[in-house]
N, C-alpha and C positions, 0 to 999 in steps of 0.2 A: 849191523851190529858192530860193537867195538872189537878191533882186531887185537890178537895177542902178539903180533909181530914186533911190537915195540919192547917186549920184555927182553932184558939183557940175556944173551945166550948162555952165559955162565950160570945165571940163576935158574933158567929153565932146564939146563942140563942137570943141575943139582937136584931139582925136583924130580926129573925123570929117573935119575939114578936111584934116589931113595925110594920113590913110590913104586917103580917097576920091580924092585927087589921083593916087594910084598904084594905084587899084582895078582889079580884074580885068575883062576883057572878057566880055560875056555869051556863052553858048554859041549856036552857030548853029542847031543841030538840035533844041533843046529849049527851049520857052518857059517863062518864069517865070509865076507866078500868085499871086493873092491868095485866102486862105482866107476865104470870106464868111459862113460859119455863125456866128451870134452866140453860139452855145454854146461855140465854140472860142476861148478867150481866153488859154490857157496851152499852146499847142502845143509840147510838149517833146520829142517824138520824131517821126521821119518814116521811112517805108519805102515804096519803090516796089513796087507789086503785081507779082507774076510771072504772075498769072492774068488780070488785067484791064489791058490797055495804057492808059496815061495816068492810072491811078488811084494815089493815094498814101494810105497809112494814117497816121493821126495820133491823138493823144489829148491831153487836158489832164493836167497833172502832179498836180493834186489835185482830181479830179472828185468829184462826189457820186454815185458809182456806178462800175461797171466797164464803161466805154464805150470803144469804138473807132469812129473815123469814117473812112469811105472818101470821099476828096475827088477830084473830077474836075478834072484840071489844065487842061482846056479851058475850064471855066466857073468854077472855084473853088468850086463848090457841093458840098455833102455829098449823095452819092447813096445812102448806106447807113449806118445806125448799128447796130453790133453790141454787144449787151449780153452780157458774159461771166458765166456762172454757174459755181459750183463753186470760187470763189476767195475767198469771204468779202468783207470790205470792204477794197479797195485803200487803201494808206497814202500812197504818194508815187510814182506811176508816172512814169518818166523816159525810157523808151526802148522802141523797137519795131524788130524785125528780121524778115526773111523767111528761113526756114531752107532747107537743101538738100532737106528733105522736103516743102516746100510749105506748112509750117505757119507761123503767125505766133507770134513769141516776144515777150512783153511783159515789160519789166523794172520791177518794183515795187521799185526799188533805191535810191531817194533816202533821205537821212537828214540833214535840215537841222540836226540837233543835233550833227553832227560824228562820228557813230559811236556812238550810245547804244543802238541796237536790237540785240538778240542775233542776229537773223537778218533776211534780206530774202527776197523771193519772185520767182520767174519763172513766168509763165503761158504755156502752150502751147495753141494752138487751131488747127484747120484753117482756112485761108483760104477764106471762103465762095465757092462756085461761082457763086452768083447774088447780084447786088448789090441787096439790099433790107433793110429794117429787120428784124432777127431776133435771136434769142437763141441763143448757141452755148456749149456746155459746154467748159470749159478744164481742162487738167491743171495743178495747182499744184505747183511745186518749191520746197522750203525750201533756202535758200542761206546759207552762212557762208563767211568768209574764213579761211585758215589762220593769218594773222597779226593777226586781230582785226577788229572792226566798223569800218565806214567809210562815208562818203557816196559815192555814185556816180550818174552820169547817162548812161553809155554802155554799151550792151549790143550785142554783135555776134555773129552766128552765121556761121561759115565756110561759104561756099556749096558747098564740095566735101566736107568732112569732117563738117559738121553740129555741130562742137564749138562751145561757147558761151564767149565771152570778155566780161569786164567791165573797163572802165577807170575807176578811182576819180577823184574830183574833189578836188584839193588846190591851193590857191593857190600853194604853193611847188613844185608838180610832183608828180604822182601815179605810179601803177603800173598795169600791165596784169596781169590775172588770168585764168587758164585753168581752165575747169570740167572735171569728170571726163569720161572718154570716153563713159560712159553715164549719163544723168541718171536719178535715182530719185525716184519720187513717194512712196515709203514711208519714206525716210530722208533725213537731211540731206546735201546736196551741198556738198562743200568745194572752194572755188576757191583755187588756189595762184598766188602771184606768179611771173611769168616775166620781167618787164622793167620798167624805169623809163620813164615817158613824158616827163618834164620839161615837162609842159604842164598847164594848168588846163582839164581836159577836160569839155566839156558834151555831146558825143556822138561817135559813131564809126561807120564802115561799112567792110565789105570790098568790094573790087571784085568784079563778077560772076564773073571768072575765078579769084578767090581769091589773086591774086598781090600785091595791095596792101591795106594797111590805112590808112584815112584817119581821123585824130582831129582834132577841132576844139575851139576854145575861144571865148571872147567876141570876141577880137581877132585870132586867128590860128589856124593849124593846121599839122599835120605829116603827111607821107606816109611810110609805111614799106614796104619790100619784105618780104613775108611769107616766113619761112624754115621754117615747119612747126610741128607740135605740139611744145610744150615748149621751143621755140627762141626766142631773143631776136630780134625783127624788126630789120632794118637801116634806120636813118633815111636817107631819100632827099632830103628837102628840104621847104621850106615850101609850104603850100597857099595859093592866092589866095582867102582868105576875104573875102567882101564885108562892108561895114559894115552892121550891122543894129541895130535897137532893143535887142534882147537875144538875141544869137545862140545858139540852143539845139540845133538839129538838123542832121543831114547824112545823105544817102543817095546812092548811085549810081543813075543811070538803068539800066534793064535791059540796055542795050547797052554800058554801061561807058564811054561817051564823055563823060559830064557828071556833075558833082557838084551836087546840089540842096541849097541851104542854107535852113533855116527859122529862124523867130524867134517869140518869144512876143508876145502882145498881140492886141487885137481887130483884125480885118481884117489879119492878119499876112501878110507877103509871103514867098514861096518863090522864091529867086533861083538861076538856073542859072549854073554856071561850067564852061567846057570843060576837060577833063582834057588837059594837054599831051601830045602824042605819040600819042594814041589814034586819031584820024582815023577813027572808026567801027569800029575793030577792037578788041574787048574783050580780045583775047589778046596785044596788043603794047603797047609804050610803057610809060610810068610813070604812077603815080597821083598825082604831086605836082608841085611847081614846081621852083625852083632848088635847087642844092646849098647847103650852109651856108657855103662859102668863096667868096672872090673876088667877081666881079660877080653881082648878083642877076639871075636869069632871069625867066621868065613867072610863077613862083610867089612872087616876093619883091619887095622894094623896092630902089631903087638910090640910091647916093650919099648926099648930105646929107638927102634926103627920108626915107630909111630911118632915119637917125640921129634926125631930129626926131620921127618917128612913134614910134620905140622909146622916146624920152625921155618923150613924153606918156603912153604906155601904162605906163611905169614909175611915173609919178606916180599914175596911176589905181590900179595894183596896190598902191602904197605906202599910198594912202588906204584901200583895203580892209583891208590889214594893220593899219593904225592902228585902224580900227573894231573889228577882231577883238580886238586887244589890250585896248582899252577895255572890250569886253564881258566879257572874261575877268576883268578887275580889278573 
């Protein structure tokens, strides 16, 4: 994935200063943690285990092998390393999700060259019942998009229907794609566009009850009310995304009360943010912050501070756009 290290330090510092002042409050019931494994320096995806309470699955985005890591949130230590077989050599693994069937779904869907690969892959494997270093055979699915190749970092499996969705990554705002009702290991699986995201998406997650979809970017995020297969989700409001070194991942806790935000880098931190309105009941409330109009609520900024933060972020995005233009020339 594209690094943020090239951002001028003065601009990034300004964004951090403005956005941190209105930063979200930490969740009460779920603790954050630091990933301590020195092998994990590019944690690009995050998924809360359904079989092992307190365990989060992650991976590097360009590892030298098909590895998944089970991290204990109580200690930050890796308690199991899973090596996938049957998948060849992963190219750019960007996302992980737990499906309705209890399987892990891994998205080898990144394309830093902006959509030059004819296809990408999704790997499916059973979540191990025992946490120990082991080798697990995975099923590999070949994926194409109906409207052409693209870069993507977000893969989400709906917790009720089991259908797979991908949100692509575009600086000017991307799209949400829906996979077929039944994935095939013997033929190409075509994903079709269902909605615009209007967000530079680095990851996404469904709430455990399947009613909300959360998409995050480097500097913000959006919550959507899920309307069903083939339908355009309804935007609910902004997410309270914490400021991180290079915000890459997001997952709901199994009870649906908290969103866990991850970042890349050595000793990277996973930060919890309470989902407004949940109150410990995963079947009620909303998955996002404030609405888009009027006063900003828990999920947004307020007044002049919001304006200043948006201005700084706009400068950052303009900087990225300029770099992109220069590369093309």
